[in-house]
N, C-alpha and C positions, 0 to 999 in steps of 0.2 A: 221203807226199805224196798218194797216191790216197785214202787213208783220210781225210785232212783235207778233201779236196774232197768226198767223200761226206758227211761230217759237215756241211760248209757247205751243201751242196745240201739235205740233210735239214732243217737249221735254216731255210733259205730256204723250203722247201716248207711247213713248219709255220707260218711267219709268214704266208705267202700263204693258208693254210687259215684261220687266225684272222681275217685281214682279210676274206676271203670270207664267213665266218660273221657278222662284224659288219655287212657290207653287206647280207647276206640278212636280218638282223634289222631293219635300218633300212627295207628294202623292205617287209617284212611289216608293220611298224608304220605305214608310210605308207599301205599298202593298207587297214589297219584304220581309220585316220583318214579315209580317203576314204569308206568304208562308213558310218561314223558321221555324217560331215557330209552325205552324200547322203541319209541317213535324215532328218536335221533339215531339209534343204532340201525334201524331198518334203512333210514336214509343214507347213512354212511356205507352200509353194505351195498346199496345200489350204486353209490358213487365208486366204490372199490371195483365192483363188477364192470362198470362203464370204463374206468381207467384201465383195467386189465385188458378189456377188449381193445381199447385204443392203443395200448402198448403193443399188443399182439399184432395189430395192423401196421403200425409204423416201425416196428423193430427191424423187419427185413429191409424196409426202405432206408432206415438209418444205417444198416450194415452195408448197404450198397452206395451210401453217400447221398441219397436223395432226400433225407430228412435230417435236420440238425441233431447231433448226438446230445447237445446240451438240453434241448427240448425234451428228448426222450428221457434223459436223466431226471429232468424236472417232473415229468409224469410219474416216474418210478418213485421219486421222493414224496410226491403228493399221495400216491397209493400207500406207501409205507407209513406216512403220517396218519392217514385215515384208519389204517389197520391198527395202529397203536392206540388211537383215540377210541376205536371200537372195543379194544380190549379193556380200556379204562371204563367204558360204559357197562360192559359185561360185569366187571368187578363191582361197580356201584349197584347194579341190579341185584347181584348176589347178596350184597350187604343189606339192601332194603328187604329182600326176601327173608334173610336171616332175622332181621329186626321184627318182621311180621310174625315169624315162627316163635320168636322169644316172647312176644307180647300177646300171642293168641291165648284165649281162655283154656284151650285144650292143654297147652303147655303148663299153665298154672295148676290145673287139676292133676296132671301127671306129677308135678313137683310135690303137691300136697300128699299124694298117695305114697311117694317115695320117702317122704319125711317121717 
């Protein structure tokens, strides 16, 4: 009887260890995803800043007819596209951050206390 309980507890502990390892792997992956997306976001922000500066420089020339308006509009479209993509990356980073919060051990202990 006692031996059966020990075996069951040992099996339960092993199951919990496997589940914890799987959760740790998901957390590590989410952190890596955040780093990758943050890097892309930083690059896009630099591109937006560069395009904004270029637009500022050529806008007056375009208004005076010295720079093609269609090229200026193309720069503005590129900037708008990058700003939209940046917003998407920010959303992905927020989702990964939420995933980490949901999977973190502190969250589980908080749930256990609330239950």
